[in-house]
C-alpha positions in Angstrom: -8.1 -9.9 35.3 -9.3 -12.3 32.7 -12.5 -11.1 30.9 -14.2 -13.8 28.7 -15.8 -11.2 26.5 -12.3 -10.0 25.4 -10.8 -13.4 24.9 -9.1 -14.5 21.7 -10.9 -17.4 20.1 -9.0 -19.4 17.4 -5.6 -20.9 16.9 -2.3 -19.0 17.1 1.2 -20.5 16.5 4.7 -19.3 16.4 3.9 -15.7 17.5 6.9 -13.4 17.7 7.3 -9.7 18.1 10.3 -7.5 17.4 11.2 -4.0 18.5 12.2 -3.2 14.9 10.9 -3.8 11.4 12.3 -7.0 9.8 14.2 -6.6 6.5 13.0 -8.2 3.3 15.7 -10.8 3.6 14.8 -11.7 7.2 11.1 -12.1 6.2 12.1 -14.2 3.2 14.3 -16.4 5.3 11.5 -17.0 7.8 8.9 -17.7 5.1 11.3 -20.2 3.3 12.4 -21.9 6.6 16.0 -20.6 6.1 16.1 -19.4 9.6 14.0 -19.2 12.8 14.4 -15.7 14.2 13.2 -15.3 17.8 11.4 -12.1 18.6 13.1 -9.8 21.0 9.9 -8.6 22.7 7.8 -11.8 22.3 9.4 -15.2 21.5 6.9 -18.0 21.2 9.1 -20.7 22.8 9.8 -18.5 25.8 6.5 -16.7 26.3 4.5 -17.6 29.5 0.8 -17.5 28.8 -2.1 -17.9 31.2 -4.4 -20.5 29.8 -8.2 -20.6 30.4 -11.1 -22.8 29.5 -9.3 -25.9 28.4 -6.8 -24.2 26.1 -3.5 -26.0 25.5 -0.1 -24.8 24.3 1.7 -27.3 22.0 5.2 -27.1 20.5 5.1 -25.9 16.9 7.7 -26.2 14.2 6.4 -24.7 10.9 9.2 -26.1 8.8 8.6 -29.8 9.6 
């Protein structure tokens, strides 16, 4: 059940979560736009979110 007192307020983009620690080279590749690894637990493009209070989800490409 949605509780407004526990809601996140702010902006969030390209959120991913992995089931393992990323290697230094994977982190560097993400930071330098060398790759776009999708999280295996949460992948931004595939995550269904429940939106409340006029919140919108927009496509995001950090490398363009």
